[in-house]
N, C-alpha and C positions, 0 to 999 in steps of 0.2 A: 217408464211406462204411467199414465195418467193416474197415478195413485191404483189402487186395490181394486179390481172387480168386485162388480154387486153381486147381488142376486140371480140376476139376470147373465151375468156376462160383460154387459156395458160397465163403463167408468164415469162417476160422478166428478173427477175434480178439471177443477176450471185451470185455463192458463195460467194466470198470475199466481195462485197458489202451487201449481207444482215448480214454476219457475222459483218461488220462496225455497222450496224444498231443496232443490238444488243447489241452492246459493252457496251453501258451505263448502262443497265440492271447488266453486270455483274461490272461493276465500281463502280455503286452505293449498290454492295451488294445484289442485291431485289431475287435473284433466288436460287433455291437449285437443278433446273434442266433444263437443254433447251435441243429443239429439232426441228425438222421441220415439218412443215407437207404442205400444200398446194403449191405446186410448186416445196420444195424440192427435192432435188435428192440426192445421195452419196457423189457427188462432194459440194453440199451445206453444208451437216453434216462435211464433212471433212473439209471446211473451220471454220465454228463454234466451232466445237472440238478443232481447232490449235489454234483461237482466245481464248477463252473461258480457256482452260492450263495454260493463262498469269496469271488469278487468282486464288485465293486461294477458295476450297469449303466456302460456306456459313457455320458459324458454329450453331450447337445444342443448341437450348435455352432453360433451364428448363421452366416441365411443371409441374404446382401444380400436382399430383394426385388425379382426381377426376374421376367418373363414369361418362361419358360422352357422351351421346347418341342424336340424331337430329331424326326431321321430318327436314321442311322445316328451321325452326328453331332450333337453336342446345338448349338443356338442358343439362345445366354442374350440376350436381348435387352435390351440397355442403351442407350437413348436419350442424345444429346449434348446438352443443351442450350442449348449455345454455335453447335452449328450443326448442328441437327436432320437439313437434306439430307445428310449423311454417313453416317446411319445410321437414313435411311429402308427402310422393308424390301417389295422386288417380290416380289409375287407373279405364279408363272408359270398365266395363266388357258388356255393353249392347249390343255389336257386337258379340256378345258371344253364339250361337243358345242353348249352356247350360243353359243362364243366360235369356235369354228374348225370350218372347214366341212369341212379336212381331216381332223379328229380323227374328225369325224361320220363321214363316211363311211368310214375307216378301221374304226369301232364295226361299223357296220352291215353292211358286209362282211364282218368276223369277222378282219381284217388288223389281228392287235394287234402286231406286228411292228415297221409304218409308226405304229401308236399309240404305244409303247416310243419309239421313232424320234422321234415328237414330244418326250416327257416328259425323254427325255436331253438333247436340242439345247436347252430353255428350262434345264436346269440348267448344262448347258455355258455358257450362258450368261447367266446370274449370278443365275437366280431363287434366291430366299432359301426361298423356300413356294412346293411346286407342289400345284395347285389342278386338284381331279378330282370334273368333274360330269358325269352320265349322264340326264339329265334330259330326254327326249325321249319323243312318241309312239311311235313306231319301233324302242325299245331297250326291250327288260328289263331296269332300271335295275337290280334286285339284281343278277341275273348279272352282268351288264357289270361293275358295279361292285368284286365280288366279284373275279371274272379278272382284271380291270386290276390290282387292289392288290394282288393274289397276285404275278403279273407282276413290278411295280414293284418289290415287296420283292425279290424274287428277281435285281434288277440294283443291284448293291454304285454305283455311278454313281448314278442315279437316288434312289436309298434313302436316301442319304447327308443328304438335305435332309426336312425336316418335311412333310409330305401335310397338304392341306386338304379335309379330306373334305365335298362340297359340295352338298347337294339340298334341292327345297324338302320334301321325302317323306321324314319320321325315317324311314321303316324300311329306306330306301337309306341315309341315313346311320348307322344299325346295323349295316348291313351290309358298308361300308366299315371301320366302327370295329374288326370283329372279325376285319380280316385285318393291320388294318396295325400294324406295329411303331415302338415310338417313342414319341413325345407329338403328339399330330393336332392341331389344329386344324377343329374341327364351325362348318363357311357352311350352314344358323346355323336358330337360333330367333328366338322371340318371345313376343311377350304377346296375338299374332291372336287364338287359342283361348280365351283365359284364363287366370287365375293358376293351376288347378290345371294344367291340360298342360302348361304351361310351367315348373312345379316337377317333374313328371313325367319331360318331356325333358333338364332341367337336369343331375336326379339322375342319367340316365343318361349323361350325356355325362361328370360329374366320375365315375364309376364307372371309366367306363372312362377316367379321369387327361388326357381331355382338354383343351385349352383350348375356349374359342366365341365365337365371331360373335353378336352381339342386334342385331337389325334395330329398328329404330324402329317400330314397329307395335303396334298396339292393336285392343284390341275396336274401336275408332270408325274403327279405317282408319289410315293411312300418315301420320307426322309428317311435315308439309310445310313448316311455320312455325316460327320458330324455338325458341318459346316451348312446343309439343308436342315437338319433337326433345327438348328439355330433361327436361322433364316425363314421358315416357315410358320416357326413358334411368334417371333417377331412381329411377324406381320397379321398373322391372326389376333396376339394381343392387341396391338395397336388397333381393329378395326373394331373389338371388341369392348376396347375402352372409350375408343374418342368419335364411332359413328354409332355404337350401338349402345352404351352407357353403362356397362358390363361394370360392376364393384370386380376392381382386380383381387381382390380376399374371394371372389368365388369361381375363379380361373383355376383349372387342374391342367397340365400340359400332360401328354400322352407321346414323350419321343421316340418310341419305337424301342425297346429294350433288341426284338429281333430274335433269331436263333444262335444261340450263342455255343451252343455245343459241337455244332454239326463234324468238325477236324476240319472244313473245307477252307483252306488259306484269302480266300474274299472273306470269312466272315468271322477271321480272328479278333478284327479291332469293333466288334460289335460295342461288347461289353463296354472296354473302355470309353468309347465312344458317347455312349448313354450318358456316361458319370460322367466325361467332362461336357456334355452338352445340358447338363441338368445343371451343374456348378455356374455356366453362364448365361441361363435361361436366367436363373433366377436374380440375377446380377443384373439383367437387363429388363426383366419383368416385374418390376417389384409386386409383390404383393401376392403372384402367382406360386400353386404349388405343383407337384411334379408327382404321377403315377407311371409305377411301372408293372410290366407280368411279364415273368419270366417264363 
């Protein structure tokens, strides 16, 4: 600001004076960018720019490549290769109308106090990420997603964890992203509708600064076998990293565990195919993570 406001709410500080007050920040190499806010005019900005031009830009420091998501608090995911079980991320799925009849009834009945209590309980019980899904024929997905995410971010205990904005309808995903603070995870996109649509949606997700779950699904259908899981995920990875410019650490693949307990002979390899594919996808797609729903 151009100094403190005067009794009339205006600002009396001139550009050169403002620039001199800011100079110590540049001298100590504290700032990445600097500009003017309340009370500043083009003359103020010119004075600040002239002063700052005498100092070198702050050098970029190295940042360890990690998946970094956040609510009010950061979650920098650093897996422990020696003990993966200790760094397993637990996603709270009870704010999903397909996963909780209590949550679905609360949303349909417009009882958002009850819905918020379900969210809070999951966080208190140790959920690292909170999944939110409003996909149901009896629910206006955009309105419900918008209202619930806004209510969640108003509660500091709930909003301290990152949100997973979950929908099979991308316009509902966008509605959630527009409301959520922090860095979310989008669940999900896929190549089901072709590369053009995939890149369009991935670009929107990237512009919102979110990480993304990518389903092993393409124009031919869902990946069931070992080879299909790998080929679809590798294709998506190449497009995201090379064409969209996604950070590999922000990519989470879901290679489809599918139905492992049916007893049908054709399903016998589903579980082991998922495990084998996970190993190979992580080798071929460095930085990417894996999500699985049993």
